[in-house]
SETOR-241194 format. One record per residue (C-alpha): residue number from 1; residue in one letter; x, y, z. Coordinates in steps of 0.2 Angstrom, whole numbers. Layout:
<torbas>
<torba><n>NUM</n><res>A</res><X>X</X><Y>Y</Y><Z>Z</Z></torba>
...
</torbas>
This chain:
<torbas>
<torba><n>1</n><res>M</res><X>0</X><Y>0</Y><Z>0</Z></torba>
<torba><n>2</n><res>D</res><X>7</X><Y>16</Y><Z>-5</Z></torba>
<torba><n>3</n><res>L</res><X>5</X><Y>32</Y><Z>6</Z></torba>
<torba><n>4</n><res>E</res><X>-1</X><Y>47</Y><Z>-2</Z></torba>
<torba><n>5</n><res>I</res><X>-5</X><Y>58</Y><Z>14</Z></torba>
<torba><n>6</n><res>T</res><X>0</X><Y>75</Y><Z>15</Z></torba>
<torba><n>7</n><res>A</res><X>3</X><Y>85</Y><Z>30</Z></torba>
<torba><n>8</n><res>P</res><X>7</X><Y>102</Y><Z>36</Z></torba>
<torba><n>9</n><res>K</res><X>26</X><Y>108</Y><Z>31</Z></torba>
<torba><n>10</n><res>R</res><X>30</X><Y>110</Y><Z>50</Z></torba>
<torba><n>11</n><res>P</res><X>19</X><Y>98</Y><Z>62</Z></torba>
<torba><n>12</n><res>T</res><X>16</X><Y>108</Y><Z>78</Z></torba>
<torba><n>13</n><res>A</res><X>25</X><Y>103</Y><Z>94</Z></torba>
<torba><n>14</n><res>G</res><X>9</X><Y>97</Y><Z>100</Z></torba>
<torba><n>15</n><res>T</res><X>7</X><Y>85</Y><Z>85</Z></torba>
<torba><n>16</n><res>W</res><X>23</X><Y>77</Y><Z>89</Z></torba>
<torba><n>17</n><res>V</res><X>20</X><Y>74</Y><Z>107</Z></torba>
<torba><n>18</n><res>S</res><X>3</X><Y>66</Y><Z>102</Z></torba>
<torba><n>19</n><res>A</res><X>13</X><Y>55</Y><Z>91</Z></torba>
<torba><n>20</n><res>F</res><X>25</X><Y>50</Y><Z>104</Z></torba>
<torba><n>21</n><res>R</res><X>10</X><Y>43</Y><Z>114</Z></torba>
<torba><n>22</n><res>L</res><X>16</X><Y>48</Y><Z>130</Z></torba>
<torba><n>23</n><res>R</res><X>4</X><Y>37</Y><Z>140</Z></torba>
<torba><n>24</n><res>T</res><X>13</X><Y>21</Y><Z>134</Z></torba>
<torba><n>25</n><res>L</res><X>29</X><Y>29</Y><Z>143</Z></torba>
<torba><n>26</n><res>P</res><X>24</X><Y>21</Y><Z>161</Z></torba>
<torba><n>27</n><res>L</res><X>25</X><Y>3</Y><Z>154</Z></torba>
<torba><n>28</n><res>S</res><X>44</X><Y>8</Y><Z>148</Z></torba>
<torba><n>29</n><res>L</res><X>48</X><Y>14</Y><Z>164</Z></torba>
<torba><n>30</n><res>S</res><X>41</X><Y>-1</Y><Z>174</Z></torba>
<torba><n>31</n><res>C</res><X>52</X><Y>-13</Y><Z>167</Z></torba>
<torba><n>32</n><res>I</res><X>69</X><Y>-2</Y><Z>171</Z></torba>
<torba><n>33</n><res>G</res><X>60</X><Y>2</Y><Z>188</Z></torba>
<torba><n>34</n><res>M</res><X>58</X><Y>-17</Y><Z>191</Z></torba>
<torba><n>35</n><res>G</res><X>78</X><Y>-19</Y><Z>187</Z></torba>
<torba><n>36</n><res>G</res><X>82</X><Y>-3</Y><Z>197</Z></torba>
<torba><n>37</n><res>F</res><X>73</X><Y>-10</Y><Z>214</Z></torba>
<torba><n>38</n><res>L</res><X>80</X><Y>-27</Y><Z>213</Z></torba>
<torba><n>39</n><res>A</res><X>98</X><Y>-19</Y><Z>211</Z></torba>
<torba><n>40</n><res>A</res><X>94</X><Y>-8</Y><Z>227</Z></torba>
<torba><n>41</n><res>A</res><X>87</X><Y>-21</Y><Z>236</Z></torba>
<torba><n>42</n><res>D</res><X>105</X><Y>-29</Y><Z>235</Z></torba>
<torba><n>43</n><res>H</res><X>114</X><Y>-13</Y><Z>238</Z></torba>
<torba><n>44</n><res>L</res><X>120</X><Y>-12</Y><Z>221</Z></torba>
<torba><n>45</n><res>S</res><X>112</X><Y>3</Y><Z>213</Z></torba>
<torba><n>46</n><res>R</res><X>122</X><Y>13</Y><Z>201</Z></torba>
<torba><n>47</n><res>W</res><X>111</X><Y>29</Y><Z>199</Z></torba>
<torba><n>48</n><res>P</res><X>120</X><Y>36</Y><Z>181</Z></torba>
<torba><n>49</n><res>V</res><X>120</X><Y>18</Y><Z>174</Z></torba>
<torba><n>50</n><res>L</res><X>100</X><Y>18</Y><Z>179</Z></torba>
<torba><n>51</n><res>L</res><X>96</X><Y>35</Y><Z>172</Z></torba>
<torba><n>52</n><res>L</res><X>105</X><Y>30</Y><Z>155</Z></torba>
<torba><n>53</n><res>C</res><X>93</X><Y>14</Y><Z>156</Z></torba>
<torba><n>54</n><res>V</res><X>78</X><Y>26</Y><Z>158</Z></torba>
<torba><n>55</n><res>L</res><X>83</X><Y>37</Y><Z>144</Z></torba>
<torba><n>56</n><res>T</res><X>87</X><Y>23</Y><Z>131</Z></torba>
<torba><n>57</n><res>T</res><X>71</X><Y>14</Y><Z>135</Z></torba>
<torba><n>58</n><res>L</res><X>61</X><Y>31</Y><Z>133</Z></torba>
<torba><n>59</n><res>F</res><X>69</X><Y>33</Y><Z>115</Z></torba>
<torba><n>60</n><res>L</res><X>65</X><Y>15</Y><Z>111</Z></torba>
<torba><n>61</n><res>Q</res><X>47</X><Y>17</Y><Z>116</Z></torba>
<torba><n>62</n><res>I</res><X>44</X><Y>33</Y><Z>105</Z></torba>
<torba><n>63</n><res>L</res><X>53</X><Y>26</Y><Z>92</Z></torba>
<torba><n>64</n><res>S</res><X>42</X><Y>11</Y><Z>92</Z></torba>
<torba><n>65</n><res>N</res><X>27</X><Y>22</Y><Z>93</Z></torba>
<torba><n>66</n><res>L</res><X>32</X><Y>32</Y><Z>78</Z></torba>
<torba><n>67</n><res>A</res><X>37</X><Y>16</Y><Z>67</Z></torba>
<torba><n>68</n><res>N</res><X>20</X><Y>9</Y><Z>72</Z></torba>
<torba><n>69</n><res>D</res><X>11</X><Y>25</Y><Z>67</Z></torba>
<torba><n>70</n><res>Y</res><X>20</X><Y>23</Y><Z>50</Z></torba>
<torba><n>71</n><res>G</res><X>20</X><Y>5</Y><Z>47</Z></torba>
<torba><n>72</n><res>D</res><X>1</X><Y>2</Y><Z>51</Z></torba>
<torba><n>73</n><res>T</res><X>-4</X><Y>17</Y><Z>40</Z></torba>
<torba><n>74</n><res>K</res><X>7</X><Y>10</Y><Z>26</Z></torba>
<torba><n>75</n><res>H</res><X>0</X><Y>-8</Y><Z>28</Z></torba>
<torba><n>76</n><res>G</res><X>-17</X><Y>-2</Y><Z>30</Z></torba>
<torba><n>77</n><res>A</res><X>-21</X><Y>-7</Y><Z>49</Z></torba>
<torba><n>78</n><res>D</res><X>-23</X><Y>12</Y><Z>52</Z></torba>
<torba><n>79</n><res>S</res><X>-37</X><Y>15</Y><Z>40</Z></torba>
<torba><n>80</n><res>L</res><X>-55</X><Y>23</Y><Z>38</Z></torba>
<torba><n>81</n><res>H</res><X>-61</X><Y>7</Y><Z>46</Z></torba>
<torba><n>82</n><res>R</res><X>-50</X><Y>9</Y><Z>62</Z></torba>
<torba><n>83</n><res>E</res><X>-60</X><Y>14</Y><Z>76</Z></torba>
<torba><n>84</n><res>G</res><X>-47</X><Y>18</Y><Z>89</Z></torba>
<torba><n>85</n><res>P</res><X>-38</X><Y>34</Y><Z>92</Z></torba>
<torba><n>86</n><res>K</res><X>-32</X><Y>42</Y><Z>75</Z></torba>
<torba><n>87</n><res>R</res><X>-13</X><Y>42</Y><Z>70</Z></torba>
<torba><n>88</n><res>A</res><X>-3</X><Y>56</Y><Z>65</Z></torba>
<torba><n>89</n><res>V</res><X>1</X><Y>50</Y><Z>48</Z></torba>
<torba><n>90</n><res>Q</res><X>-17</X><Y>42</Y><Z>45</Z></torba>
<torba><n>91</n><res>A</res><X>-24</X><Y>58</Y><Z>49</Z></torba>
<torba><n>92</n><res>G</res><X>-13</X><Y>68</Y><Z>37</Z></torba>
<torba><n>93</n><res>Q</res><X>-5</X><Y>78</Y><Z>54</Z></torba>
<torba><n>94</n><res>I</res><X>12</X><Y>73</Y><Z>48</Z></torba>
<torba><n>95</n><res>S</res><X>18</X><Y>68</Y><Z>31</Z></torba>
<torba><n>96</n><res>P</res><X>26</X><Y>49</Y><Z>28</Z></torba>
<torba><n>97</n><res>G</res><X>43</X><Y>58</Y><Z>24</Z></torba>
<torba><n>98</n><res>Q</res><X>42</X><Y>68</Y><Z>40</Z></torba>
<torba><n>99</n><res>M</res><X>38</X><Y>52</Y><Z>51</Z></torba>
<torba><n>100</n><res>R</res><X>52</X><Y>41</Y><Z>41</Z></torba>
<torba><n>101</n><res>T</res><X>64</X><Y>57</Y><Z>46</Z></torba>
<torba><n>102</n><res>A</res><X>58</X><Y>56</Y><Z>65</Z></torba>
<torba><n>103</n><res>I</res><X>61</X><Y>37</Y><Z>65</Z></torba>
<torba><n>104</n><res>I</res><X>79</X><Y>39</Y><Z>58</Z></torba>
<torba><n>105</n><res>V</res><X>82</X><Y>52</Y><Z>72</Z></torba>
<torba><n>106</n><res>F</res><X>75</X><Y>40</Y><Z>86</Z></torba>
<torba><n>107</n><res>S</res><X>84</X><Y>26</Y><Z>80</Z></torba>
<torba><n>108</n><res>L</res><X>101</X><Y>36</Y><Z>81</Z></torba>
<torba><n>109</n><res>L</res><X>96</X><Y>43</Y><Z>98</Z></torba>
<torba><n>110</n><res>S</res><X>93</X><Y>24</Y><Z>104</Z></torba>
<torba><n>111</n><res>L</res><X>109</X><Y>19</Y><Z>97</Z></torba>
<torba><n>112</n><res>V</res><X>120</X><Y>33</Y><Z>105</Z></torba>
<torba><n>113</n><res>S</res><X>111</X><Y>33</Y><Z>121</Z></torba>
<torba><n>114</n><res>G</res><X>113</X><Y>15</Y><Z>122</Z></torba>
<torba><n>115</n><res>I</res><X>132</X><Y>15</Y><Z>118</Z></torba>
<torba><n>116</n><res>G</res><X>134</X><Y>29</Y><Z>131</Z></torba>
<torba><n>117</n><res>L</res><X>125</X><Y>16</Y><Z>143</Z></torba>
<torba><n>118</n><res>L</res><X>136</X><Y>2</Y><Z>139</Z></torba>
<torba><n>119</n><res>W</res><X>152</X><Y>13</Y><Z>141</Z></torba>
<torba><n>120</n><res>V</res><X>146</X><Y>20</Y><Z>158</Z></torba>
<torba><n>121</n><res>A</res><X>141</X><Y>3</Y><Z>164</Z></torba>
<torba><n>122</n><res>L</res><X>155</X><Y>-9</Y><Z>157</Z></torba>
<torba><n>123</n><res>G</res><X>169</X><Y>3</Y><Z>151</Z></torba>
<torba><n>124</n><res>T</res><X>183</X><Y>-7</Y><Z>144</Z></torba>
<torba><n>125</n><res>S</res><X>182</X><Y>-22</Y><Z>155</Z></torba>
<torba><n>126</n><res>G</res><X>172</X><Y>-33</Y><Z>146</Z></torba>
<torba><n>127</n><res>L</res><X>172</X><Y>-31</Y><Z>127</Z></torba>
<torba><n>128</n><res>Y</res><X>162</X><Y>-48</Y><Z>125</Z></torba>
<torba><n>129</n><res>L</res><X>149</X><Y>-41</Y><Z>136</Z></torba>
<torba><n>130</n><res>F</res><X>148</X><Y>-25</Y><Z>128</Z></torba>
<torba><n>131</n><res>L</res><X>147</X><Y>-32</Y><Z>110</Z></torba>
<torba><n>132</n><res>F</res><X>133</X><Y>-44</Y><Z>118</Z></torba>
<torba><n>133</n><res>F</res><X>123</X><Y>-30</Y><Z>126</Z></torba>
<torba><n>134</n><res>L</res><X>126</X><Y>-20</Y><Z>109</Z></torba>
<torba><n>135</n><res>L</res><X>118</X><Y>-34</Y><Z>98</Z></torba>
<torba><n>136</n><res>L</res><X>104</X><Y>-33</Y><Z>110</Z></torba>
<torba><n>137</n><res>G</res><X>102</X><Y>-15</Y><Z>108</Z></torba>
<torba><n>138</n><res>I</res><X>101</X><Y>-15</Y><Z>90</Z></torba>
<torba><n>139</n><res>G</res><X>90</X><Y>-30</Y><Z>92</Z></torba>
<torba><n>140</n><res>A</res><X>78</X><Y>-19</Y><Z>102</Z></torba>
<torba><n>141</n><res>I</res><X>79</X><Y>-6</Y><Z>89</Z></torba>
<torba><n>142</n><res>W</res><X>74</X><Y>-17</Y><Z>75</Z></torba>
<torba><n>143</n><res>A</res><X>60</X><Y>-23</Y><Z>85</Z></torba>
<torba><n>144</n><res>A</res><X>54</X><Y>-7</Y><Z>87</Z></torba>
<torba><n>145</n><res>I</res><X>53</X><Y>-4</Y><Z>68</Z></torba>
<torba><n>146</n><res>G</res><X>51</X><Y>-22</Y><Z>63</Z></torba>
<torba><n>147</n><res>Y</res><X>34</X><Y>-24</Y><Z>71</Z></torba>
<torba><n>148</n><res>T</res><X>24</X><Y>-15</Y><Z>57</Z></torba>
<torba><n>149</n><res>N</res><X>36</X><Y>-11</Y><Z>45</Z></torba>
<torba><n>150</n><res>G</res><X>46</X><Y>-20</Y><Z>30</Z></torba>
<torba><n>151</n><res>G</res><X>40</X><Y>-32</Y><Z>18</Z></torba>
<torba><n>152</n><res>K</res><X>35</X><Y>-45</Y><Z>32</Z></torba>
<torba><n>153</n><res>P</res><X>32</X><Y>-36</Y><Z>48</Z></torba>
<torba><n>154</n><res>Y</res><X>32</X><Y>-48</Y><Z>63</Z></torba>
<torba><n>155</n><res>G</res><X>18</X><Y>-39</Y><Z>71</Z></torba>
<torba><n>156</n><res>Y</res><X>6</X><Y>-46</Y><Z>56</Z></torba>
<torba><n>157</n><res>A</res><X>11</X><Y>-63</Y><Z>59</Z></torba>
<torba><n>158</n><res>G</res><X>6</X><Y>-62</Y><Z>77</Z></torba>
<torba><n>159</n><res>L</res><X>22</X><Y>-62</Y><Z>85</Z></torba>
<torba><n>160</n><res>G</res><X>21</X><Y>-46</Y><Z>94</Z></torba>
<torba><n>161</n><res>D</res><X>17</X><Y>-53</Y><Z>111</Z></torba>
<torba><n>162</n><res>I</res><X>33</X><Y>-64</Y><Z>112</Z></torba>
<torba><n>163</n><res>S</res><X>42</X><Y>-48</Y><Z>106</Z></torba>
<torba><n>164</n><res>V</res><X>35</X><Y>-37</Y><Z>120</Z></torba>
<torba><n>165</n><res>F</res><X>37</X><Y>-51</Y><Z>133</Z></torba>
<torba><n>166</n><res>F</res><X>55</X><Y>-53</Y><Z>129</Z></torba>
<torba><n>167</n><res>F</res><X>61</X><Y>-35</Y><Z>128</Z></torba>
<torba><n>168</n><res>F</res><X>50</X><Y>-28</Y><Z>141</Z></torba>
<torba><n>169</n><res>G</res><X>51</X><Y>-42</Y><Z>152</Z></torba>
<torba><n>170</n><res>W</res><X>68</X><Y>-52</Y><Z>152</Z></torba>
<torba><n>171</n><res>V</res><X>78</X><Y>-38</Y><Z>143</Z></torba>
<torba><n>172</n><res>G</res><X>72</X><Y>-23</Y><Z>151</Z></torba>
<torba><n>173</n><res>V</res><X>72</X><Y>-30</Y><Z>169</Z></torba>
<torba><n>174</n><res>L</res><X>87</X><Y>-42</Y><Z>169</Z></torba>
<torba><n>175</n><res>G</res><X>98</X><Y>-30</Y><Z>158</Z></torba>
<torba><n>176</n><res>T</res><X>94</X><Y>-16</Y><Z>170</Z></torba>
<torba><n>177</n><res>Y</res><X>99</X><Y>-26</Y><Z>184</Z></torba>
<torba><n>178</n><res>F</res><X>115</X><Y>-34</Y><Z>176</Z></torba>
<torba><n>179</n><res>L</res><X>121</X><Y>-17</Y><Z>170</Z></torba>
<torba><n>180</n><res>Q</res><X>121</X><Y>-11</Y><Z>188</Z></torba>
<torba><n>181</n><res>T</res><X>127</X><Y>-27</Y><Z>197</Z></torba>
<torba><n>182</n><res>E</res><X>136</X><Y>-37</Y><Z>184</Z></torba>
<torba><n>183</n><res>R</res><X>129</X><Y>-52</Y><Z>191</Z></torba>
<torba><n>184</n><res>I</res><X>112</X><Y>-61</Y><Z>188</Z></torba>
<torba><n>185</n><res>F</res><X>101</X><Y>-75</Y><Z>197</Z></torba>
<torba><n>186</n><res>S</res><X>90</X><Y>-87</Y><Z>190</Z></torba>
<torba><n>187</n><res>E</res><X>76</X><Y>-82</Y><Z>201</Z></torba>
<torba><n>188</n><res>L</res><X>75</X><Y>-63</Y><Z>193</Z></torba>
<torba><n>189</n><res>L</res><X>67</X><Y>-72</Y><Z>179</Z></torba>
<torba><n>190</n><res>L</res><X>50</X><Y>-73</Y><Z>189</Z></torba>
<torba><n>191</n><res>P</res><X>48</X><Y>-54</Y><Z>192</Z></torba>
<torba><n>192</n><res>A</res><X>55</X><Y>-51</Y><Z>174</Z></torba>
<torba><n>193</n><res>S</res><X>43</X><Y>-63</Y><Z>167</Z></torba>
<torba><n>194</n><res>S</res><X>29</X><Y>-53</Y><Z>177</Z></torba>
<torba><n>195</n><res>L</res><X>34</X><Y>-38</Y><Z>168</Z></torba>
<torba><n>196</n><res>G</res><X>33</X><Y>-47</Y><Z>151</Z></torba>
<torba><n>197</n><res>F</res><X>15</X><Y>-54</Y><Z>154</Z></torba>
<torba><n>198</n><res>F</res><X>9</X><Y>-38</Y><Z>160</Z></torba>
<torba><n>199</n><res>S</res><X>16</X><Y>-29</Y><Z>145</Z></torba>
<torba><n>200</n><res>A</res><X>8</X><Y>-43</Y><Z>134</Z></torba>
<torba><n>201</n><res>A</res><X>-8</X><Y>-38</Y><Z>142</Z></torba>
<torba><n>202</n><res>V</res><X>-7</X><Y>-21</Y><Z>137</Z></torba>
<torba><n>203</n><res>L</res><X>-3</X><Y>-25</Y><Z>119</Z></torba>
<torba><n>204</n><res>N</res><X>-17</X><Y>-37</Y><Z>120</Z></torba>
<torba><n>205</n><res>V</res><X>-30</X><Y>-23</Y><Z>125</Z></torba>
<torba><n>206</n><res>N</res><X>-23</X><Y>-14</Y><Z>110</Z></torba>
<torba><n>207</n><res>N</res><X>-26</X><Y>-28</Y><Z>98</Z></torba>
<torba><n>208</n><res>I</res><X>-43</X><Y>-32</Y><Z>105</Z></torba>
<torba><n>209</n><res>R</res><X>-48</X><Y>-16</Y><Z>103</Z></torba>
<torba><n>210</n><res>D</res><X>-42</X><Y>-14</Y><Z>84</Z></torba>
<torba><n>211</n><res>I</res><X>-48</X><Y>-33</Y><Z>80</Z></torba>
<torba><n>212</n><res>K</res><X>-59</X><Y>-29</Y><Z>66</Z></torba>
<torba><n>213</n><res>S</res><X>-47</X><Y>-16</Y><Z>56</Z></torba>
<torba><n>214</n><res>D</res><X>-32</X><Y>-28</Y><Z>59</Z></torba>
<torba><n>215</n><res>E</res><X>-43</X><Y>-42</Y><Z>52</Z></torba>
<torba><n>216</n><res>L</res><X>-47</X><Y>-31</Y><Z>37</Z></torba>
<torba><n>217</n><res>A</res><X>-29</X><Y>-26</Y><Z>34</Z></torba>
<torba><n>218</n><res>G</res><X>-22</X><Y>-44</Y><Z>36</Z></torba>
<torba><n>219</n><res>K</res><X>-14</X><Y>-40</Y><Z>52</Z></torba>
<torba><n>220</n><res>R</res><X>-15</X><Y>-58</Y><Z>60</Z></torba>
<torba><n>221</n><res>S</res><X>-13</X><Y>-52</Y><Z>79</Z></torba>
<torba><n>222</n><res>V</res><X>-16</X><Y>-64</Y><Z>94</Z></torba>
<torba><n>223</n><res>P</res><X>-33</X><Y>-58</Y><Z>95</Z></torba>
<torba><n>224</n><res>V</res><X>-38</X><Y>-59</Y><Z>77</Z></torba>
<torba><n>225</n><res>R</res><X>-31</X><Y>-78</Y><Z>77</Z></torba>
<torba><n>226</n><res>L</res><X>-40</X><Y>-82</Y><Z>94</Z></torba>
<torba><n>227</n><res>G</res><X>-57</X><Y>-72</Y><Z>90</Z></torba>
<torba><n>228</n><res>A</res><X>-63</X><Y>-58</Y><Z>103</Z></torba>
<torba><n>229</n><res>L</res><X>-70</X><Y>-71</Y><Z>116</Z></torba>
<torba><n>230</n><res>R</res><X>-54</X><Y>-82</Y><Z>117</Z></torba>
<torba><n>231</n><res>A</res><X>-43</X><Y>-67</Y><Z>117</Z></torba>
<torba><n>232</n><res>R</res><X>-52</X><Y>-60</Y><Z>133</Z></torba>
<torba><n>233</n><res>R</res><X>-49</X><Y>-76</Y><Z>141</Z></torba>
<torba><n>234</n><res>Y</res><X>-30</X><Y>-75</Y><Z>136</Z></torba>
<torba><n>235</n><res>H</res><X>-30</X><Y>-59</Y><Z>144</Z></torba>
<torba><n>236</n><res>M</res><X>-34</X><Y>-66</Y><Z>161</Z></torba>
<torba><n>237</n><res>V</res><X>-21</X><Y>-79</Y><Z>158</Z></torba>
<torba><n>238</n><res>L</res><X>-8</X><Y>-66</Y><Z>155</Z></torba>
<torba><n>239</n><res>L</res><X>-13</X><Y>-56</Y><Z>171</Z></torba>
<torba><n>240</n><res>L</res><X>-14</X><Y>-72</Y><Z>182</Z></torba>
<torba><n>241</n><res>A</res><X>3</X><Y>-77</Y><Z>175</Z></torba>
<torba><n>242</n><res>G</res><X>11</X><Y>-61</Y><Z>180</Z></torba>
<torba><n>243</n><res>I</res><X>4</X><Y>-61</Y><Z>197</Z></torba>
<torba><n>244</n><res>L</res><X>9</X><Y>-80</Y><Z>199</Z></torba>
<torba><n>245</n><res>C</res><X>27</X><Y>-77</Y><Z>195</Z></torba>
<torba><n>246</n><res>T</res><X>30</X><Y>-63</Y><Z>208</Z></torba>
<torba><n>247</n><res>V</res><X>20</X><Y>-73</Y><Z>220</Z></torba>
<torba><n>248</n><res>V</res><X>33</X><Y>-88</Y><Z>218</Z></torba>
<torba><n>249</n><res>F</res><X>48</X><Y>-75</Y><Z>218</Z></torba>
<torba><n>250</n><res>V</res><X>43</X><Y>-68</Y><Z>235</Z></torba>
<torba><n>251</n><res>W</res><X>39</X><Y>-84</Y><Z>243</Z></torba>
<torba><n>252</n><res>V</res><X>55</X><Y>-92</Y><Z>239</Z></torba>
<torba><n>253</n><res>R</res><X>65</X><Y>-76</Y><Z>244</Z></torba>
<torba><n>254</n><res>E</res><X>77</X><Y>-81</Y><Z>258</Z></torba>
<torba><n>255</n><res>N</res><X>73</X><Y>-72</Y><Z>274</Z></torba>
<torba><n>256</n><res>A</res><X>60</X><Y>-61</Y><Z>268</Z></torba>
<torba><n>257</n><res>T</res><X>48</X><Y>-51</Y><Z>279</Z></torba>
<torba><n>258</n><res>Y</res><X>31</X><Y>-47</Y><Z>275</Z></torba>
<torba><n>259</n><res>W</res><X>35</X><Y>-31</Y><Z>266</Z></torba>
<torba><n>260</n><res>P</res><X>38</X><Y>-39</Y><Z>248</Z></torba>
<torba><n>261</n><res>W</res><X>20</X><Y>-44</Y><Z>249</Z></torba>
<torba><n>262</n><res>L</res><X>15</X><Y>-26</Y><Z>247</Z></torba>
<torba><n>263</n><res>F</res><X>13</X><Y>-29</Y><Z>229</Z></torba>
<torba><n>264</n><res>L</res><X>-4</X><Y>-37</Y><Z>231</Z></torba>
<torba><n>265</n><res>G</res><X>-11</X><Y>-19</Y><Z>235</Z></torba>
<torba><n>266</n><res>S</res><X>-11</X><Y>-18</Y><Z>216</Z></torba>
<torba><n>267</n><res>L</res><X>-22</X><Y>-32</Y><Z>213</Z></torba>
<torba><n>268</n><res>P</res><X>-38</X><Y>-24</Y><Z>213</Z></torba>
<torba><n>269</n><res>L</res><X>-32</X><Y>-13</Y><Z>198</Z></torba>
<torba><n>270</n><res>L</res><X>-26</X><Y>-28</Y><Z>189</Z></torba>
<torba><n>271</n><res>I</res><X>-43</X><Y>-37</Y><Z>194</Z></torba>
<torba><n>272</n><res>F</res><X>-52</X><Y>-22</Y><Z>187</Z></torba>
<torba><n>273</n><res>N</res><X>-44</X><Y>-21</Y><Z>171</Z></torba>
<torba><n>274</n><res>G</res><X>-47</X><Y>-41</Y><Z>168</Z></torba>
<torba><n>275</n><res>R</res><X>-65</X><Y>-38</Y><Z>172</Z></torba>
<torba><n>276</n><res>E</res><X>-67</X><Y>-24</Y><Z>161</Z></torba>
<torba><n>277</n><res>V</res><X>-58</X><Y>-30</Y><Z>146</Z></torba>
<torba><n>278</n><res>K</res><X>-71</X><Y>-45</Y><Z>148</Z></torba>
<torba><n>279</n><res>R</res><X>-86</X><Y>-34</Y><Z>150</Z></torba>
<torba><n>280</n><res>R</res><X>-83</X><Y>-18</Y><Z>137</Z></torba>
<torba><n>281</n><res>Q</res><X>-85</X><Y>-22</Y><Z>119</Z></torba>
<torba><n>282</n><res>T</res><X>-83</X><Y>-7</Y><Z>108</Z></torba>
<torba><n>283</n><res>P</res><X>-65</X><Y>1</Y><Z>105</Z></torba>
<torba><n>284</n><res>A</res><X>-71</X><Y>18</Y><Z>113</Z></torba>
<torba><n>285</n><res>Q</res><X>-75</X><Y>7</Y><Z>130</Z></torba>
<torba><n>286</n><res>L</res><X>-58</X><Y>-3</Y><Z>128</Z></torba>
<torba><n>287</n><res>D</res><X>-46</X><Y>12</Y><Z>124</Z></torba>
<torba><n>288</n><res>P</res><X>-45</X><Y>19</Y><Z>141</Z></torba>
<torba><n>289</n><res>L</res><X>-39</X><Y>1</Y><Z>148</Z></torba>
<torba><n>290</n><res>L</res><X>-23</X><Y>2</Y><Z>139</Z></torba>
<torba><n>291</n><res>K</res><X>-17</X><Y>17</Y><Z>150</Z></torba>
<torba><n>292</n><res>Q</res><X>-26</X><Y>9</Y><Z>166</Z></torba>
<torba><n>293</n><res>M</res><X>-16</X><Y>-7</Y><Z>162</Z></torba>
<torba><n>294</n><res>A</res><X>1</X><Y>3</Y><Z>160</Z></torba>
<torba><n>295</n><res>L</res><X>-2</X><Y>12</Y><Z>176</Z></torba>
<torba><n>296</n><res>S</res><X>-7</X><Y>-4</Y><Z>185</Z></torba>
<torba><n>297</n><res>T</res><X>9</X><Y>-11</Y><Z>181</Z></torba>
<torba><n>298</n><res>L</res><X>18</X><Y>4</Y><Z>186</Z></torba>
<torba><n>299</n><res>C</res><X>10</X><Y>3</Y><Z>203</Z></torba>
<torba><n>300</n><res>F</res><X>14</X><Y>-15</Y><Z>205</Z></torba>
<torba><n>301</n><res>V</res><X>32</X><Y>-12</Y><Z>202</Z></torba>
<torba><n>302</n><res>L</res><X>32</X><Y>3</Y><Z>215</Z></torba>
<torba><n>303</n><res>L</res><X>23</X><Y>-7</Y><Z>228</Z></torba>
<torba><n>304</n><res>L</res><X>35</X><Y>-22</Y><Z>225</Z></torba>
<torba><n>305</n><res>G</res><X>51</X><Y>-12</Y><Z>224</Z></torba>
<torba><n>306</n><res>I</res><X>45</X><Y>-2</Y><Z>240</Z></torba>
<torba><n>307</n><res>G</res><X>42</X><Y>-18</Y><Z>249</Z></torba>
<torba><n>308</n><res>L</res><X>60</X><Y>-25</Y><Z>243</Z></torba>
<torba><n>309</n><res>L</res><X>68</X><Y>-10</Y><Z>251</Z></torba>
<torba><n>310</n><res>L</res><X>59</X><Y>-11</Y><Z>267</Z></torba>
<torba><n>311</n><res>D</res><X>65</X><Y>-28</Y><Z>268</Z></torba>
<torba><n>312</n><res>R</res><X>83</X><Y>-26</Y><Z>266</Z></torba>
</torbas>
């Protein structure tokens, strides 16, 4: 599908901020926050590294949002049939050429910030580690762009959930922890997986909302493959799996007090999200649940993190 969308020569700052989709940023901060809290609980925080993790992740999230705006319009998922919020390229607020330039800019910002992060965290002491994390970073940039772009975007094959689980869960949490501590433990996979499941739940709400337009565009997301009813059941599985992983993590934690169980205070928010995803049917009704799920995840991380710090 060729783009023939025109836009003002100079989109306003407000238009660009809207295209950045700021409501998605709490989810990115959640995975970094989880890694940061885990490191702090082990008395191994490194604030310069943590702040660079935050900066790099924000650049990657904005890159992903811009690339999705461009790619979904190009492939037809963002069309007149789409009932969710209008996207910038689709609405003609930003031209395809302007969006491509922005994608290049944020790709470079992500790369430069990521290299700076690795230099501060690892220096010259671990060349192989440096190269390993550099490849992970390049993979994250590719994942952000390739979700809806290219000849065979993997998001159109229904692989978005796996990518989100991997990068927002395992890479985001474990990477943040390791770059501060230079060590890793198998049990940390549990809270990292919780973030992966909750991040996939945010994407699932988005894809349930857009199920009709995605199906018309040939985007075989998980909800399109499962159907609306089973996609809502799948959503409950994601929420329960995320909660269970952290329950097991806290349960097996050595010499733990009751403080880490503070995360259970976020359960009403997660239960509300699961219930409302099941109950609400129209895209307009479902749309607020994306922000609610992202903020619920951030609340989950903050409560668990505070509990871990009090447990030290």
